[in-house]
C-alpha positions in Angstrom: 0.1 -0.2 -0.2 1.0 3.2 -1.2 1.2 6.0 1.4 0.9 9.7 0.2 3.1 12.2 2.3 1.8 15.4 2.7 4.2 18.5 3.1 1.9 21.6 3.0 -2.0 22.5 3.5 -1.8 23.3 -0.2 -1.9 19.5 -0.9 -5.4 18.6 0.5 -6.7 21.4 -2.4 -4.3 20.5 -5.3 -5.9 19.2 -8.6 -3.9 16.2 -8.7 -2.8 14.2 -5.9 0.5 13.4 -6.6 2.5 13.1 -10.6 1.7 9.4 -11.1 -2.5 10.4 -10.8 -1.4 13.0 -13.4 0.1 10.9 -15.3 -2.9 8.2 -15.4 -5.5 11.3 -16.6 -2.6 12.4 -19.1 -2.4 9.0 -20.8 -6.4 8.6 -20.8 -6.9 12.1 -22.5 -4.0 11.1 -24.9 -6.0 7.8 -25.7 -9.3 10.1 -26.2 -7.9 12.3 -28.6 -6.6 9.3 -30.7 -9.8 7.7 -30.7 -10.8 8.6 -34.1 -7.8 6.8 -35.7 -8.5 3.6 -33.8 -12.5 3.0 -34.0 -15.3 3.2 -36.9 -17.1 6.0 -37.9 -20.0 4.7 -36.2 -19.2 4.1 -32.6 -16.6 7.1 -32.8 -20.6 8.8 -33.2 -21.8 6.7 -29.7 -18.7 8.1 -28.1 -19.5 11.6 -28.8 -22.9 10.8 -27.1 -21.4 9.4 -24.3 -19.3 12.6 -23.9 -22.2 14.7 -24.3 -24.0 12.8 -21.3 -21.0 13.0 -19.5 -21.5 16.8 -19.5 -25.4 16.6 -18.9 -24.3 13.9 -15.8 -21.8 16.6 -14.3 -24.4 19.2 -14.6 -26.9 16.8 -12.5 -24.0 15.6 -10.4 -23.6 19.1 -9.0 -27.1 19.7 -7.6 -27.9 15.8 -6.8 -24.9 14.6 -5.8 -22.4 17.4 -4.4 -25.4 19.4 -2.7 -28.3 16.9 -1.8 -31.3 18.1 -4.2 -33.2 16.0 -6.5 -33.9 16.8 -9.9 -36.2 15.1 -12.3 -36.6 17.9 -14.6 -33.3 18.3 -15.9 -33.9 17.7 -19.6 -35.7 20.8 -19.4 -32.6 22.7 -19.0 -31.3 20.4 -22.0 -33.9 21.8 -24.2 -33.6 25.5 -22.9 -29.7 25.1 -23.6 -30.3 23.7 -27.3 -33.0 26.2 -28.3 -31.5 29.5 -26.9 -28.0 28.2 -28.4 -29.9 27.6 -31.8 -31.7 30.8 -31.6 -28.5 32.5 -30.8 -26.7 31.1 -34.3 -29.7 32.4 -36.0 -29.1 35.8 -35.3 -26.0 35.6 -36.5 -23.5 34.8 -33.6 -21.0 32.1 -33.7 -20.7 28.9 -32.2 -18.3 30.0 -29.9 -19.9 32.7 -28.2 -24.1 31.1 -28.6 -22.4 28.4 -26.2 -21.4 30.0 -23.7 -24.3 32.7 -24.2 -26.6 29.5 -24.0 -25.3 28.2 -20.3 -25.3 32.0 -19.1 -29.4 32.1 -20.0 -29.8 28.7 -19.6 -28.0 29.3 -15.8 -30.0 32.5 -15.3 -33.5 30.9 -15.9 -32.9 28.0 -13.2 -31.8 30.4 -10.6 -34.9 32.1 -10.9 -37.2 29.4 -11.0 -34.8 27.7 -7.8 -35.5 30.6 -5.5 -39.5 29.8 -5.0 -39.0 25.7 -5.6 -36.0 25.3 -3.9 -38.2 25.9 -0.6 -39.3 22.1 -1.1 -37.1 19.3 -0.2 -36.7 15.5 -1.2 -39.6 14.2 -2.9 -42.2 17.4 -3.0 -38.5 19.0 -4.9 -38.3 16.3 -7.0 -42.3 16.6 -8.2 -42.1 20.0 -8.5 -39.0 19.4 -11.3 -40.9 16.5 -12.8 -43.7 19.1 -13.3 -41.0 21.8 -14.7 -40.3 19.3 -17.2 -43.5 18.8 -18.8 -44.5 22.3 -18.5 -41.3 22.6 -20.9 -42.6 20.4 -23.2 -45.6 22.3 -23.7 -44.2 25.9 -23.4 -41.4 24.4 -26.8 -44.6 23.6 -28.9 -46.5 27.4 -27.6 -43.3 29.3 -28.2 -43.1 28.7 -31.7 -41.0 31.7 -33.0 -37.8 30.6 -30.8 -38.5 26.7 -31.0 -40.3 25.7 -34.3 -43.3 24.7 -32.4 -44.2 20.7 -33.2 -41.5 21.1 -36.5 -38.8 22.0 -34.4 -35.4 23.7 -35.3 -32.7 22.4 -37.4 -29.3 23.1 -36.3 -27.2 25.1 -38.2 -23.3 24.6 -39.3 -20.9 24.8 -36.5 -18.0 27.4 -37.9 -14.8 26.7 -35.2 -12.3 29.6 -35.8 -13.1 29.2 -39.8 -13.1 25.6 -39.5 -16.4 23.4 -40.4 -17.5 21.4 -37.9 -20.2 18.9 -38.5 -21.6 15.7 -37.0 -22.2 13.6 -40.1 -19.8 15.6 -42.2 -16.8 15.9 -40.2 -17.5 13.3 -37.4 -13.9 13.8 -36.0 -13.6 17.1 -35.7 -17.4 17.6 -34.0 -15.8 14.1 -31.5 -12.9 16.6 -30.7 -14.8 19.5 -30.0 -17.2 17.4 -27.7 -14.2 16.0 -25.6 -12.8 19.7 -25.6 -16.0 21.0 -23.9 -15.9 18.0 -21.5 -12.3 18.6 -20.2 -13.3 22.7 -19.6 -16.2 22.0 -17.6 -14.6 18.8 -15.7 -11.6 21.2 -15.0 -14.1 23.8 -14.2 -15.9 21.3 -11.7 -13.2 19.9 -10.0 -12.0 23.7 -9.3 -15.3 24.5 -8.2 -15.0 21.8 -5.4 -11.9 23.0 -4.4 -13.3 26.1 -3.6 -15.2 27.7 -0.5 -18.5 27.6 -2.8 -17.9 24.1 -3.5 -17.2 23.1 0.1 -20.5 25.4 1.1 -22.5 22.7 -1.7 -20.9 19.9 0.4 -22.1 21.3 3.8 -25.6 21.8 2.7 -26.0 17.9 1.0 -24.7 16.8 4.9 -26.6 18.7 7.1 -28.6 22.2 6.3 -28.4 22.3 10.1 -25.4 22.3 10.5 -24.8 24.2 7.6 -26.9 27.1 8.8 -24.2 27.2 12.2 -21.3 27.4 10.1 -22.3 30.4 8.5 -23.3 29.1 5.5 -26.7 30.9 3.6 -28.3 27.9 2.6 -30.9 29.6 0.2 -28.0 31.4 -1.8 -26.5 28.3 -2.3 -29.0 26.1 -3.2 -29.9 28.6 -5.8 -26.5 29.1 -7.1 -26.2 25.2 -7.0 -28.9 25.0 -9.3 -27.8 27.8 -11.2 -24.5 26.2 -12.2 -26.2 23.3 -12.5 -28.4 24.1 -15.2 -26.0 26.1 -16.9 -23.8 23.0 -17.2 -26.6 21.1 -18.4 -27.7 23.6 -20.7 -24.2 22.9 -22.3 -24.9 19.8 -23.0 -28.3 20.4 -24.7 -26.7 22.4 -27.5 -24.1 20.2 -28.3 -26.6 17.5 -28.1 -28.8 19.4 -30.9 -26.0 20.0 -33.1 -25.4 16.2 -32.5 -28.8 15.0 -33.7 -29.2 18.4 -36.3 -33.1 18.7 -35.6 -34.7 19.5 -32.2 -38.4 19.9 -30.9 -40.4 19.1 -27.8 -39.8 15.5 -28.5 -36.2 15.6 -28.2 -36.6 16.0 -24.3 -39.2 14.4 -22.7 -39.4 13.0 -19.3 -37.7 10.1 -20.4 -34.5 11.8 -20.9 -34.3 13.4 -17.4 -35.0 9.8 -15.8 -31.8 8.7 -17.6 -30.2 11.4 -16.3 -30.9 10.5 -13.0 -30.0 7.0 -13.8 -26.5 8.0 -15.1 -25.7 9.6 -11.5 -27.3 7.0 -9.5 -25.4 4.1 -11.5 -22.4 5.8 -11.6 -22.0 6.7 -8.0 -23.2 10.2 -6.4 -20.8 12.2 -5.0 -18.1 12.1 -7.1 -16.8 13.2 -10.7 -16.3 10.2 -12.0 -19.8 8.7 -11.4 -21.1 11.1 -13.7 -18.1 9.5 -16.3 -19.2 6.0 -15.6 -22.6 6.5 -15.5 -22.8 8.4 -19.2 -20.8 5.3 -20.2 -23.6 2.7 -19.2 -26.5 5.0 -19.8 -24.7 5.8 -23.2 -23.4 2.2 -24.5 -26.3 0.2 -23.1 -29.0 0.2 -26.0 -25.9 -0.9 -27.9 -24.6 -3.9 -25.8 -28.8 -4.4 -25.9 -28.5 -4.7 -29.5 -25.8 -6.7 -29.8 -26.9 -9.5 -27.8 -30.4 -9.3 -29.3 -28.5 -10.1 -32.5 -26.6 -12.5 -31.1 -29.4 -14.5 -29.2 -31.4 -14.4 -32.4 -28.5 -16.0 -34.8 -26.6 -18.1 -32.0 -29.7 -19.1 -30.0 -32.8 -19.0 -32.3 -34.3 -16.4 -29.4 -35.8 -13.3 -30.5 -36.2 -10.7 -28.1 -37.5 -7.9 -30.5 -40.8 -8.2 -29.8 -40.8 -7.4 -25.8 -40.9 -3.4 -26.6 -39.2 -1.3 -23.8 -36.3 -3.7 -23.5 -34.0 -1.1 -22.3 -36.1 0.9 -20.0 -36.6 -2.8 -18.2 -33.0 -3.3 -18.2 -32.2 0.3 -16.8 -34.6 -0.2 -13.8 -33.0 -3.9 -13.1 -30.0 -1.8 -13.1 -30.7 0.7 -10.9 -32.6 -1.5 -8.3 -29.8 -3.6 -8.2 -27.3 -0.7 -7.2 -29.7 0.8 -4.7 -30.0 -2.6 -2.8 -26.8 -3.8 -3.3 -24.4 -1.1 -4.3 -25.8 2.4 -3.2 -22.6 4.5 -3.8 -22.5 3.6 -7.5 -19.9 1.9 -9.6 -17.5 4.1 -8.9 -18.3 3.7 -5.2 -17.9 -0.5 -6.3 -14.0 0.7 -8.1 -13.2 2.3 -4.8 -14.1 -0.6 -2.7 -12.1 -3.2 -4.9 -9.1 -0.6 -5.0 -9.2 -0.2 -1.0 -9.3 -4.4 -0.3 -6.6 -4.7 -2.8 -4.2 -2.1 -1.2 -4.8 -3.2 2.4 -5.0 -7.2 1.2 -4.4 -9.1 3.9 -5.8 -6.4 5.9 -9.3 -5.5 4.8 -12.2 -6.3 6.7 -15.4 -7.3 5.4 -17.4 -4.9 7.4 -15.2 -1.8 6.8 -17.4 -0.1 3.9 -20.5 -0.7 6.3 -22.5 2.7 6.2 -23.3 4.4 10.0 -27.0 4.5 10.6 -26.4 7.4 12.7 -27.6 11.0 12.0 -29.1 14.4 13.0 -31.8 13.9 15.9 -32.6 17.8 14.2 -32.9 16.3 11.0 -35.0 13.4 11.8 -38.2 14.5 10.6 -36.9 16.2 7.5 
């Protein structure tokens, strides 16, 4: 077992624990950059969708994983980010300007909505955000000058520094563009958690009563977290619009919000890694099911295509299994295996048993 000896207080908030971890992430980034030369265009498109899900997952993770506020309506903010980005581009703005503007606009809308809605908590907050997602679907139909109504809006070509970027015409460039946005959002997210604002998010998540006692403005912190979460989710919505190239109200149904919740729960609440693990599962699971269906039909003679809704059923089984057997998600399971390997043969079976204690002042919440 390797022990990292800290020599200063600054090492507690260092972005990378040591040079070994930095080297691991550098190698991973190099592999991701070289991926277009290693895989087919079809698989590259699927990985691009996973990257977009990673951004949306990080957006929801800010709210649910690091502030403790459940949202079942984040597809609404993906819709706001997508439609606002396309509208800005229709006004003659470049993509590099329209993307951050759509993020700011989505974040402001989210912060305004958060002021009344975050007075709720628990299941009531989840129901309120679910209702918000349903309302946005109707607004997308009514606001036809901005959203195209039922017909939707076509995404104009993306021009980045004089280079045309298209999902089908130049899939490699579109993939690298999404990868660049993921890296920028990831660095911003990691640095946010190292700041006083990020620590206030964690304090509100762990105990609102204790956070107030420490001088944290809980209402402002929740609103800020909701706004930042919506802004990041809006970026994912803008990229998603250019990925599918035409969007309408059906592109952001409630099922998408549920998939985002599944993403953070399966990946692991409270960790940035969980957003990436969950995005891989949610983004690639339909492909795995399709491969399994073709294999069973060709080799075994079992045709499962006659059973509609199989993807949803598999997701439901996975999340039930995660909640029962591994509440910390895939990343939590990975950390358990890693810790047991490092402590072998001194690891004990009950070393990861969760504590049942809680504050008396929060028993009735």
